[in-house]
C-alpha positions as CSV (number, residue, x, y, z in Angstrom):
1,M,39.8,-30.1,-9.1
2,K,37.2,-32.1,-10.3
3,G,40.0,-34.2,-12.1
4,A,42.2,-34.2,-9.6
5,R,40.1,-35.6,-7.2
6,Y,38.8,-38.1,-9.9
7,I,43.0,-39.0,-10.2
8,V,42.6,-39.6,-6.0
9,V,39.9,-42.2,-6.2
10,V,41.4,-44.2,-9.2
11,A,44.7,-44.1,-7.2
12,A,42.9,-45.7,-4.3
13,A,40.9,-48.4,-6.2
14,F,44.6,-49.0,-7.0
15,L,46.2,-49.5,-4.3
16,L,43.4,-51.6,-2.9
17,I,43.4,-54.1,-5.5
18,I,47.0,-54.2,-4.9
19,V,46.4,-55.1,-0.7
20,L,43.6,-57.6,-2.2
21,M,46.3,-59.3,-4.1
22,N,49.3,-59.4,-1.9
23,A,47.1,-60.8,0.8
24,L,45.6,-63.5,-2.1
25,V,48.6,-64.6,-2.8
26,V,51.3,-64.0,-0.1
27,K,50.6,-67.3,1.2
28,S,49.7,-69.2,-2.3
29,P,52.7,-72.0,-3.1
30,A,52.2,-71.0,-6.6
31,F,54.0,-67.8,-6.0
32,G,57.2,-68.8,-4.3
33,F,55.3,-69.3,-0.2
34,E,54.4,-72.4,1.8
35,A,51.5,-73.0,2.9
36,P,50.2,-74.4,6.3
37,K,51.2,-78.0,6.7
38,E,48.3,-80.3,7.7
39,L,48.8,-83.0,10.8
40,T,46.3,-85.4,11.9
41,V,46.0,-85.9,15.4
42,L,48.2,-88.7,14.7
43,G,51.0,-86.6,13.5
44,F,50.2,-83.7,15.7
45,K,51.1,-85.9,18.8
46,N,54.7,-87.3,17.7
47,E,55.4,-83.8,16.6
48,I,55.2,-82.9,20.2
49,A,56.3,-86.1,21.4
50,A,59.9,-84.8,19.3
51,Q,59.1,-81.1,20.9
52,A,59.4,-80.6,17.1
53,I,56.5,-77.7,17.6
54,E,56.2,-74.5,20.1
55,P,54.8,-75.0,23.1
56,K,52.3,-72.9,22.4
57,V,48.7,-73.4,19.7
58,E,46.1,-72.2,19.5
59,W,42.5,-74.4,19.3
60,E,39.7,-72.4,16.8
61,G,36.7,-74.0,16.7
62,S,38.2,-77.7,15.5
63,T,41.4,-76.8,14.3
64,I,44.4,-75.9,16.0
65,R,47.4,-74.0,14.7
66,G,51.3,-73.8,15.6
67,K,54.7,-73.6,14.8
68,Y,57.7,-75.3,14.1
69,K,61.3,-74.8,15.9
70,D,63.1,-74.9,12.9
71,S,61.4,-73.2,10.4
72,K,58.4,-71.4,11.9
73,R,56.5,-73.1,9.3
74,E,52.1,-73.5,10.7
75,F,50.5,-76.5,10.8
76,V,47.1,-76.8,10.9
77,V,45.0,-80.0,12.7
78,N,41.8,-80.9,12.5
79,A,41.0,-81.7,15.9
80,G,37.3,-81.6,15.5
81,P,35.3,-79.8,18.3
82,S,36.6,-79.0,21.4
83,T,33.5,-80.0,23.2
84,T,34.1,-84.2,21.9
85,D,35.4,-86.4,24.1
86,S,38.5,-86.9,22.0
87,A,39.6,-83.4,21.9
88,A,39.8,-83.4,26.1
89,N,42.1,-86.3,25.9
90,L,44.2,-84.2,23.1
91,M,43.8,-81.6,25.2
92,Q,44.9,-83.8,27.8
93,Y,47.8,-84.8,26.5
94,M,49.6,-81.2,25.4
95,E,49.1,-79.9,29.2
96,Q,51.5,-83.6,30.2
97,N,53.8,-82.8,27.4
98,K,53.8,-78.6,28.6
99,I,52.3,-77.5,25.7
100,D,50.2,-73.7,26.1
101,N,46.5,-75.0,25.0
102,K,44.9,-71.3,24.3
103,L,41.0,-71.9,23.2
104,L,39.4,-69.7,21.4
105,N,35.6,-69.8,21.0
106,P,34.6,-66.3,18.9
107,P,31.2,-65.4,19.6
108,A,28.6,-66.2,16.3
109,S,28.5,-62.4,15.6
110,L,32.3,-62.5,15.7
111,Q,32.4,-64.9,13.1
112,V,30.1,-63.8,11.1
113,L,32.1,-60.4,10.9
114,G,35.4,-62.4,9.9
115,V,33.7,-63.5,7.1
116,L,32.7,-60.4,5.9
117,A,36.2,-59.1,7.2
118,S,37.1,-61.1,3.8
119,F,34.3,-59.7,1.6
120,L,35.5,-56.1,2.8
121,P,38.8,-55.4,0.2
122,L,36.4,-56.5,-2.6
123,L,33.2,-54.9,-0.8
124,I,35.4,-51.4,-1.0
125,I,36.8,-51.7,-4.6
126,V,33.4,-52.1,-5.8
127,A,31.7,-49.1,-3.6
128,L,35.0,-46.8,-5.4
129,I,34.1,-48.3,-9.2
130,W,30.4,-47.3,-8.3
131,Y,30.9,-44.0,-6.6
132,F,33.1,-43.0,-9.4
133,M,30.9,-44.1,-12.0
134,S,27.6,-42.6,-10.8
135,R,30.4,-38.7,-10.5
136,Q,31.3,-39.0,-13.7
137,A,27.0,-39.8,-14.8
138,Q,26.2,-37.1,-12.9
139,A,28.9,-34.9,-14.4
140,S,27.6,-35.5,-17.8
141,G,24.4,-34.7,-17.1
142,N,25.3,-31.4,-15.6
143,Q,27.1,-30.4,-18.6
144,A,24.0,-31.4,-20.7
145,M,21.5,-29.2,-18.0
146,S,23.6,-26.0,-17.9
147,F,23.8,-26.1,-21.8
148,G,21.1,-23.7,-22.2
149,R,22.0,-21.7,-19.1
150,S,22.5,-18.5,-19.7
151,R,26.4,-17.1,-19.8
152,A,26.0,-13.8,-18.2
153,R,28.1,-12.7,-15.4
154,R,27.1,-10.1,-12.9
155,A,29.3,-7.7,-12.1
156,G,30.6,-7.8,-9.0
157,E,32.9,-5.9,-6.3
158,N,35.6,-7.5,-7.3
159,T,35.4,-5.5,-10.9
160,P,37.6,-1.8,-10.7
161,K,34.8,0.4,-10.3
162,V,34.1,2.7,-13.1
163,T,32.0,5.9,-12.4
164,F,30.5,8.6,-14.8
165,E,33.2,11.1,-13.8
166,D,36.0,8.8,-15.3
167,V,33.7,9.0,-19.1
168,A,34.2,12.2,-20.7
169,G,33.5,13.4,-24.5
170,I,30.3,11.9,-24.4
171,D,28.3,14.7,-22.2
172,E,24.9,13.3,-24.0
173,A,25.1,10.3,-23.7
174,K,26.1,10.3,-20.1
175,E,23.3,12.2,-19.5
176,E,20.8,9.8,-21.4
177,L,22.2,6.9,-19.6
178,F,21.7,8.7,-16.3
179,E,18.6,9.4,-15.7
180,V,17.3,5.2,-16.3
181,V,19.7,5.0,-13.1
182,D,18.5,7.9,-11.4
183,F,15.2,6.5,-12.5
184,L,16.6,3.3,-10.6
185,K,17.2,5.3,-7.6
186,N,14.0,7.6,-7.1
187,T,11.7,5.5,-8.8
188,K,9.2,6.8,-6.8
189,R,9.9,10.3,-8.4
190,Y,9.2,9.3,-11.8
191,I,5.7,6.8,-10.9
192,S,4.2,9.8,-9.6
193,L,4.4,12.3,-13.2
194,G,3.7,9.2,-15.0
195,A,6.6,8.2,-16.5
196,K,7.3,4.5,-17.2
197,I,11.3,3.2,-17.1
198,P,12.5,2.8,-20.9
199,K,12.3,-1.3,-21.5
200,G,15.7,-0.9,-23.9
201,V,18.4,1.8,-24.4
202,L,20.8,0.6,-27.7
203,M,24.1,2.7,-28.1
204,V,25.3,2.8,-31.6
205,G,28.4,4.6,-32.2
206,P,31.6,3.3,-34.1
207,P,34.3,1.0,-33.1
208,G,36.1,3.2,-29.8
209,V,34.1,5.8,-29.0
210,G,33.4,4.7,-25.6
211,K,30.0,1.8,-25.4
212,T,31.2,-0.2,-22.9
213,H,33.1,1.9,-20.9
214,L,29.7,3.9,-20.5
215,A,28.6,0.9,-20.0
216,R,30.7,0.2,-16.6
217,A,30.2,3.3,-15.5
218,I,26.9,2.5,-15.7
219,A,27.4,-0.7,-13.8
220,G,29.4,1.7,-11.3
221,E,26.1,4.4,-10.6
222,A,23.3,2.2,-10.8
223,G,23.5,0.2,-7.2
224,V,20.9,-2.4,-8.3
225,P,22.4,-5.9,-9.9
226,F,23.6,-5.8,-13.3
227,F,24.5,-8.3,-15.9
228,H,26.6,-8.6,-18.8
229,I,27.2,-10.9,-21.8
230,S,27.8,-10.7,-25.4
231,G,25.4,-11.5,-28.4
232,S,28.2,-14.4,-29.8
233,E,27.6,-16.2,-26.4
234,F,23.5,-16.4,-27.1
235,V,24.3,-18.6,-30.2
236,E,25.8,-21.9,-31.3
237,M,25.6,-24.6,-33.4
238,F,23.1,-26.7,-32.1
239,V,19.2,-25.6,-32.6
240,G,17.4,-24.4,-29.5
241,V,20.2,-23.7,-26.9
242,G,20.5,-19.5,-28.1
243,A,16.8,-19.0,-27.0
244,S,17.1,-21.1,-23.7
245,R,20.2,-19.2,-22.9
246,V,18.4,-15.8,-23.5
247,R,15.0,-17.6,-21.4
248,D,17.1,-18.3,-18.8
249,L,18.5,-14.5,-18.9
250,F,15.9,-12.8,-18.8
251,E,14.8,-15.9,-15.5
252,T,18.0,-14.8,-14.1
253,A,17.7,-11.1,-14.6
254,K,13.6,-10.8,-13.2
255,A,14.6,-13.0,-9.8
256,H,17.2,-10.2,-9.1
257,R,14.9,-6.6,-10.8
258,P,15.4,-3.4,-11.1
259,C,18.2,-5.1,-12.7
260,L,20.8,-4.0,-15.8
261,V,21.4,-6.2,-18.0
262,F,24.2,-5.4,-21.0
263,I,24.7,-7.3,-24.8
264,D,27.7,-6.2,-26.1
265,E,27.7,-6.4,-29.9
266,I,24.7,-7.1,-30.2
267,D,24.8,-7.3,-34.4
268,A,25.7,-10.8,-33.7
269,V,22.6,-12.0,-32.4
270,G,20.0,-9.1,-33.9
271,R,20.8,-9.4,-37.3
272,Q,18.4,-9.1,-40.0
273,R,16.3,-12.2,-40.5
274,G,15.5,-14.1,-43.8
275,T,18.8,-12.9,-44.9
276,G,22.1,-14.4,-46.3
277,V,22.2,-17.2,-48.9
278,G,20.1,-20.1,-48.1
279,G,17.3,-17.9,-46.2
280,G,19.6,-16.9,-43.2
281,N,20.7,-19.2,-39.9
282,D,17.6,-20.7,-38.0
283,E,19.1,-21.3,-34.7
284,R,20.3,-17.4,-35.2
285,E,16.4,-16.6,-36.0
286,Q,15.1,-18.3,-33.3
287,T,17.6,-17.2,-30.6
288,L,16.6,-13.1,-32.0
289,N,12.4,-14.3,-32.1
290,Q,12.7,-15.1,-28.5
291,L,15.1,-12.2,-27.6
292,L,12.4,-10.2,-29.0
293,V,9.5,-11.5,-27.3
294,E,11.2,-11.0,-23.7
295,M,11.6,-8.0,-24.1
296,D,8.3,-7.0,-25.1
297,G,6.1,-10.4,-25.6
298,F,2.7,-11.1,-24.4
299,E,4.3,-11.2,-20.6
300,V,4.5,-8.5,-19.1
301,N,8.4,-7.5,-18.6
302,S,8.4,-4.4,-15.8
303,G,12.3,-4.5,-14.0
304,V,14.8,-5.1,-16.3
305,V,16.0,-2.5,-18.4
306,I,18.7,-4.0,-21.4
307,I,21.0,-2.0,-22.5
308,A,23.6,-2.5,-25.7
309,A,25.8,-1.7,-28.2
310,T,27.0,-1.7,-31.5
311,N,28.9,-0.2,-34.8
312,R,26.4,-1.9,-37.1
313,A,23.2,-0.9,-36.8
314,D,22.3,-1.3,-40.3
315,V,22.4,-5.2,-39.5
316,L,19.9,-4.6,-37.3
317,D,16.3,-6.2,-37.6
318,E,13.5,-3.9,-37.4
319,A,11.9,-5.8,-34.9
320,I,14.0,-5.3,-32.4
321,M,15.2,-1.6,-33.1
322,R,11.1,-0.5,-32.5
323,P,10.4,1.7,-29.3
324,G,8.5,-0.8,-26.9
325,R,12.3,-2.9,-26.7
326,F,14.9,-0.3,-27.1
327,D,12.7,2.3,-26.3
328,R,15.8,5.2,-26.0
329,K,18.6,4.6,-29.0
330,I,21.4,6.9,-28.5
331,Y,23.9,7.7,-31.2
332,I,28.2,7.9,-30.1
333,D,30.3,9.6,-32.2
334,A,34.1,11.2,-32.6
335,P,34.1,13.0,-29.8
336,D,34.9,17.2,-30.7
337,A,38.0,19.0,-29.3
338,I,36.8,20.0,-26.7
339,G,35.7,16.2,-25.9
340,R,38.6,14.6,-27.1
341,E,40.6,17.4,-24.5
342,K,38.6,15.9,-21.7
343,I,39.3,12.4,-22.9
344,L,43.1,13.1,-22.3
345,E,42.8,14.6,-19.1
346,V,40.6,11.7,-18.0
347,H,43.7,9.0,-19.7
348,A,46.0,11.1,-18.3
349,K,45.4,10.8,-14.6
350,G,48.3,9.0,-12.8
351,K,50.4,9.5,-15.6
352,P,53.7,12.3,-14.7
353,L,53.0,15.0,-17.5
354,S,55.6,17.5,-18.0
355,S,54.7,21.0,-17.5
356,E,55.5,21.7,-21.5
357,V,52.3,19.0,-22.6
358,N,49.9,20.7,-23.7
359,L,46.8,18.6,-23.7
360,K,44.8,21.1,-25.7
361,A,47.1,21.8,-28.5
362,L,47.5,17.9,-28.4
363,A,43.7,17.0,-28.7
364,K,43.3,20.0,-31.7
365,R,46.0,17.8,-33.4
366,S,44.0,14.9,-33.2
367,P,41.2,15.4,-35.4
368,G,38.5,12.2,-35.5
369,F,40.4,10.3,-32.9
370,T,38.0,8.2,-30.6
371,G,38.9,7.7,-26.9
372,A,40.6,5.0,-27.3
373,D,42.9,5.9,-30.0
374,L,43.8,8.6,-27.4
375,A,44.1,6.3,-24.6
376,N,46.6,4.7,-26.2
377,T,48.5,8.1,-27.5
378,L,48.9,8.2,-23.3
379,N,49.6,4.6,-23.1
380,E,52.5,5.0,-26.0
381,G,53.9,8.9,-24.8
382,A,54.3,6.9,-21.2
383,L,55.8,3.5,-22.6
384,L,58.6,5.7,-25.0
385,A,59.1,8.1,-21.6
386,A,60.4,4.8,-20.4
387,R,62.3,3.7,-23.0
388,R,64.0,7.4,-23.2
389,G,64.7,6.4,-19.7
390,H,62.4,10.2,-18.7
391,T,61.2,10.7,-15.1
392,K,58.4,12.9,-16.6
393,I,56.4,12.3,-20.5
394,L,57.6,14.9,-22.3
395,R,55.7,16.0,-25.1
396,D,58.2,14.9,-27.8
397,D,57.2,11.2,-26.4
398,L,53.4,12.6,-27.1
399,E,54.5,13.8,-30.0
400,E,56.7,10.7,-31.2
401,A,53.6,8.5,-30.1
402,L,50.0,10.6,-31.7
403,D,52.8,10.1,-35.1
404,R,53.1,6.1,-34.0
405,V,49.4,6.1,-33.7
406,I,48.4,7.6,-37.2
407,G,51.5,6.2,-39.4
408,G,53.2,3.0,-37.7
409,P,57.2,3.3,-35.6
410,A,59.6,5.3,-37.6
411,R,61.8,3.3,-39.6
412,K,65.3,4.7,-38.9
413,S,66.7,1.6,-39.9
414,R,65.1,1.8,-43.4
415,V,68.9,2.1,-46.1
416,M,68.1,4.3,-48.7
417,D,70.6,6.4,-51.3
418,K,70.6,9.9,-51.6
419,K,68.6,9.9,-54.9
420,E,65.6,8.4,-53.1
421,Q,65.6,9.9,-50.4
422,A,65.7,13.4,-52.7
423,I,62.9,12.0,-54.4
424,T,61.1,11.6,-51.0
425,A,61.8,15.2,-50.4
426,Y,60.6,16.9,-53.3
427,H,57.0,14.7,-53.2
428,E,56.6,15.8,-49.2
429,A,58.1,19.5,-50.3
430,G,55.3,19.3,-52.8
431,H,52.7,18.4,-50.8
432,A,53.2,21.0,-48.2
433,I,53.5,23.9,-50.3
434,V,50.7,23.0,-52.4
435,G,48.6,22.5,-49.2
436,E,49.8,26.0,-47.6
437,L,49.8,28.0,-50.8
438,L,46.2,27.0,-50.9
439,E,42.7,29.7,-49.2
440,Y,40.7,26.0,-48.7
441,A,43.2,23.5,-47.9
442,D,44.3,22.2,-44.2
443,P,47.2,24.1,-43.0
444,V,50.3,22.0,-42.7
445,H,51.0,20.3,-39.2
446,K,54.3,18.5,-39.7
447,V,56.1,17.2,-42.9
448,T,58.8,14.6,-42.5
449,I,61.1,12.2,-44.8
450,L,61.1,9.6,-42.2
451,P,59.4,6.2,-43.4
452,R,56.2,5.3,-41.2
453,G,54.5,2.1,-42.0
454,H,54.2,1.8,-46.2
455,S,54.8,5.0,-46.7
456,L,57.7,6.2,-47.3
457,G,57.6,10.1,-45.7
458,S,54.3,11.9,-44.7
459,T,52.7,15.1,-44.6
460,W,50.0,16.1,-42.2
461,S,48.1,19.2,-42.7
462,L,45.0,19.6,-39.8
463,P,42.1,21.9,-39.3
464,E,41.9,24.7,-37.6
465,T,38.5,24.2,-36.1
466,D,36.6,20.2,-36.1
467,S,34.3,20.5,-39.4
468,Y,31.3,18.5,-40.1
469,H,30.5,19.9,-43.8
470,T,32.8,19.8,-46.9
471,S,32.6,22.2,-49.5
472,M,33.2,21.5,-52.9
473,Q,36.0,24.4,-53.2
474,E,37.6,22.6,-50.3
475,L,37.5,19.3,-51.9
476,L,39.0,20.8,-55.0
477,D,41.6,22.2,-53.3
478,D,42.5,18.7,-51.6
479,I,42.3,17.3,-54.8
480,C,45.2,19.3,-55.4
481,V,47.1,18.4,-52.4
482,C,47.1,14.7,-53.4
483,L,48.9,15.6,-57.0
484,G,51.5,18.0,-55.9
485,G,53.2,15.4,-55.1
486,L,52.9,13.9,-57.8
487,L,53.5,16.9,-60.1
488,A,56.7,17.9,-58.2
489,E,58.9,15.0,-58.5
490,E,58.0,15.8,-62.5
491,I,59.0,19.2,-62.5
492,V,62.1,18.2,-61.0
493,Y,63.2,15.2,-62.7
494,N,60.6,15.1,-65.5
495,Q,59.2,12.0,-64.8
496,R,57.2,10.1,-62.6
497,W,57.5,7.1,-59.7
498,T,54.6,4.7,-57.9
499,G,55.2,7.1,-55.0
500,A,51.8,8.6,-56.1
501,T,49.5,5.4,-56.0
502,S,47.7,6.3,-53.1
503,D,47.4,9.7,-53.6
504,L,45.7,9.4,-57.2
505,Q,43.5,6.7,-55.6
506,R,42.0,9.4,-52.9
507,V,41.8,11.8,-56.0
508,T,39.1,9.4,-58.3
509,R,37.5,9.2,-55.1
510,I,36.6,12.6,-54.3
511,A,36.1,13.7,-58.3
512,R,33.8,10.6,-59.0
513,A,32.3,11.4,-55.2
514,M,31.7,15.2,-56.5
515,V,29.9,14.0,-59.7
516,T,28.0,11.1,-58.7
517,K,26.7,11.9,-55.4
518,F,27.7,15.3,-54.3
519,G,25.5,16.9,-57.3
520,M,28.9,19.5,-58.0
521,S,28.4,19.1,-61.5
522,E,27.5,22.0,-63.9
523,K,27.1,19.5,-67.0
524,L,25.2,16.9,-64.8
525,G,23.5,19.3,-62.6
526,T,22.5,18.0,-58.9
527,L,22.1,14.6,-59.0
528,A,22.9,11.4,-57.4
529,L,23.3,8.5,-59.7
530,G,24.2,5.1,-59.2
531,R,22.9,2.9,-56.9
532,S,24.7,0.5,-54.8
533,N,23.7,-2.8,-53.3
534,S,25.3,-2.8,-49.7
535,N,24.6,-6.4,-49.1
536,P,25.8,-6.7,-44.7
537,F,25.6,-10.2,-45.1
538,L,26.8,-11.3,-48.6
539,G,29.6,-8.0,-48.5
540,R,29.8,-4.4,-49.2
541,E,28.6,-3.5,-52.2
542,I,28.8,-6.7,-54.1
543,Q,27.0,-5.3,-57.2
544,S,26.4,-2.1,-57.9
545,D,23.1,-1.0,-59.8
546,S,23.4,2.2,-62.6
547,D,20.7,4.0,-63.1
548,Y,21.8,6.1,-65.8
549,S,21.9,4.9,-69.4
550,E,25.8,4.7,-70.8
551,E,25.9,8.4,-72.4
552,I,25.2,9.6,-68.6
553,A,28.2,6.5,-67.8
554,K,30.4,8.6,-70.6
555,Q,29.8,12.3,-69.5
556,I,30.2,10.9,-65.8
557,D,33.4,10.2,-66.5
558,E,35.1,13.0,-68.9
559,E,33.4,14.8,-65.8
560,V,36.2,13.8,-63.3
561,K,38.5,14.0,-65.8
562,R,37.9,17.3,-66.2
563,I,37.8,18.0,-62.7
564,V,41.6,16.2,-62.0
565,D,43.1,18.2,-64.9
566,E,41.8,21.6,-63.6
567,S,43.4,20.9,-60.0
568,L,46.4,19.7,-62.2
569,A,46.9,22.9,-64.2
570,R,46.0,24.6,-61.1
571,A,49.1,22.7,-59.0
572,R,51.4,22.5,-61.5
573,A,51.5,26.7,-61.5
574,L,51.9,27.1,-57.9
575,L,54.9,24.6,-57.8
576,E,56.3,26.5,-61.1
577,A,55.7,29.9,-59.9
578,N,57.4,29.1,-56.2
579,R,60.1,26.8,-57.5
580,Q,62.6,27.7,-55.4
581,K,60.9,27.3,-52.0
582,L,60.5,23.8,-53.5
583,D,63.7,23.2,-53.2
584,D,64.4,25.4,-50.5
585,V,61.8,23.2,-48.4
586,A,62.7,19.9,-49.3
587,N,66.9,21.0,-48.8
588,A,65.1,20.8,-45.2
589,L,63.4,17.7,-45.5
590,L,67.0,15.9,-46.8
591,E,69.1,18.2,-44.1
592,F,66.8,17.8,-41.2
593,E,64.2,14.8,-41.9
594,T,61.6,16.3,-39.9
595,L,60.1,20.0,-39.9
596,D,56.9,21.2,-37.1
597,R,55.1,23.9,-38.6
598,E,56.9,26.8,-37.2
599,E,60.1,25.6,-39.5
600,F,57.8,25.1,-42.4
601,L,57.2,28.4,-42.2
602,L,60.4,29.9,-42.0
603,V,62.1,27.8,-44.4
604,M,58.8,29.1,-46.7
605,S,59.6,32.9,-45.9
606,G,63.4,32.2,-47.0
607,E,65.3,32.3,-43.8
608,K,68.0,29.0,-43.3
609,L,67.3,26.8,-40.0
610,P,69.5,26.9,-37.2
611,P,71.6,23.6,-37.0
612,R,69.6,20.9,-34.5
613,D,71.6,19.5,-32.0
614,G,73.6,16.6,-32.7
615,G,74.4,18.6,-36.4
616,S,72.5,18.5,-39.8
617,A,73.4,15.5,-42.7
618,P,74.4,17.1,-45.8
619,A,72.4,18.4,-48.4
620,V,71.7,16.8,-51.3
621,E,72.0,18.5,-54.7
622,T,69.8,17.3,-57.7
623,S,68.8,18.7,-61.2
624,E,66.5,18.6,-63.8
625,S,68.4,15.7,-65.8
626,E,68.7,13.7,-62.9
627,S,67.1,10.6,-63.9
628,V,66.0,8.6,-60.6
629,P,64.8,4.8,-60.2
630,G,61.1,4.9,-58.5
631,S,61.2,3.7,-55.2
632,G,58.0,1.0,-55.8
633,Q,56.8,2.2,-51.9
634,V,53.3,4.2,-51.8
635,S,53.6,7.4,-49.8
636,P,50.1,8.6,-48.1
637,G,50.9,12.6,-48.8
638,K,48.0,14.5,-47.5
639,L,46.9,12.5,-44.2
640,E,43.3,13.7,-43.5
641,P,41.4,12.9,-40.5
642,G,38.3,12.4,-42.5
643,T,36.7,11.4,-45.4
644,A,35.6,13.8,-48.7
């Protein structure tokens, strides 16, 4: 809008300049125009006698103006003041020759106005230029003065209202924050018991668990002014700007107290001081110091509650974490099965689900999913249903959506020859059979040889219940399951391929953690070996200090190798003892591409699967003497929801 206004002003100034120039040059001989002809009194009388002029002239002051009949050219006569005797004689002469003499004698004030009017265009141009320059200077001054102003925005009525009913799966966090909201609404009840409202609430949790969504619910429930800002909006390259913005934020908040202020991603401004190469960033540390003082400094800061969110609590400065600044810390984790079901019910509102859709089963199939993951799954299911022309979201749509969220869309257009398909089928069959036969391994949920993401096939094993502890036997069984795909290739084709790269990485990671972190080695005992300096400002685990001798390091390597070798022998024995099942599952995968748990168990029991709609592809027969080139791709094998 300001730019458009400036353009209009400049255009008007140029227009006036053009008009002024036209007025100056319109009668200038230099531009091709004829100037009025100057006549003497005698010449004027001669022109009257010759009847060459129009019978009408104007006498203004001491000047007579008129026009010629033929060319309409103007003339001027300097006859002197009209009050002299010579002027009277000239008037009498004009009356005798029937020349209409119009005497113009404006008052002195009008003469002054006439002089001013001649300078009016120039005055207008000067005024416009002054106006334009002053507005520019004023605008620059406002920007300079507002540079240190807070960027906090107040949640208004135009934003969609979110309440605690729209938040599910984090009931404990809701209760803690509801108490803050209730304190603001019923202050007298708490004050009568001597209670004080918390000065700050820090929400900590991994990305996607609903920290910002919970803040929106607080804004909708509180009934008091709610300001929100990102931590990165405080820090600028200019020293002192961040601290100025913090001061302005709290001044604004104090003017509207009681009120709530939400700072998202507070780790952008609240990182530990004196860290990093060169000792840290002075501007960021000044901003943090000002924030510390405003939250709990010499002056009492009552009636302003700070709510902050971060997923990097490990990098926050100790001074900002203490009570008095953030009195209450709320840790929000990924929801359990019941929480996931409630979250799915919230996000399913407004979506027409088919009667066959079971949100409870979908919640059990998605361990480790956050609220953002579950919302994305339902949205992907709705998009797939619309793409397929369904009037409702079917179970198959949600199953495919869940697979897409985990591993990406299926790449059905990838062309693979039959031998490579057979290698992938035996690889995934090896994972599935070992996982199903071991006691402590998670049950197999689905096996597929459809490529997704970077994998040529996938085996999904899901726990029956959410587990927060992992036993030594479960870790050993996980290692066996990861080695099942590699061993299946070796048993059938008598060689190995690169498809087990990620499986081997996971095996090594689990085995080394058992020895060095979990104290699960009889030889080395219950010790945590190794120290890692994971400076978050220089990169995670930039260096590792070994607090043990070279002899212990050798023993660690021997123990890791022993665990892997023993697990390899266990998995090999299972697959060799169930070779027929291995062939049956691989052939079923080659025929149907994907097997769910019911179909997988039927194949494991020796039954033949009925043909699906649309027919099936013929099975590929392989023998131990066949040599198949490797695919060069990474197959993740068993996809675990958590970590060991």
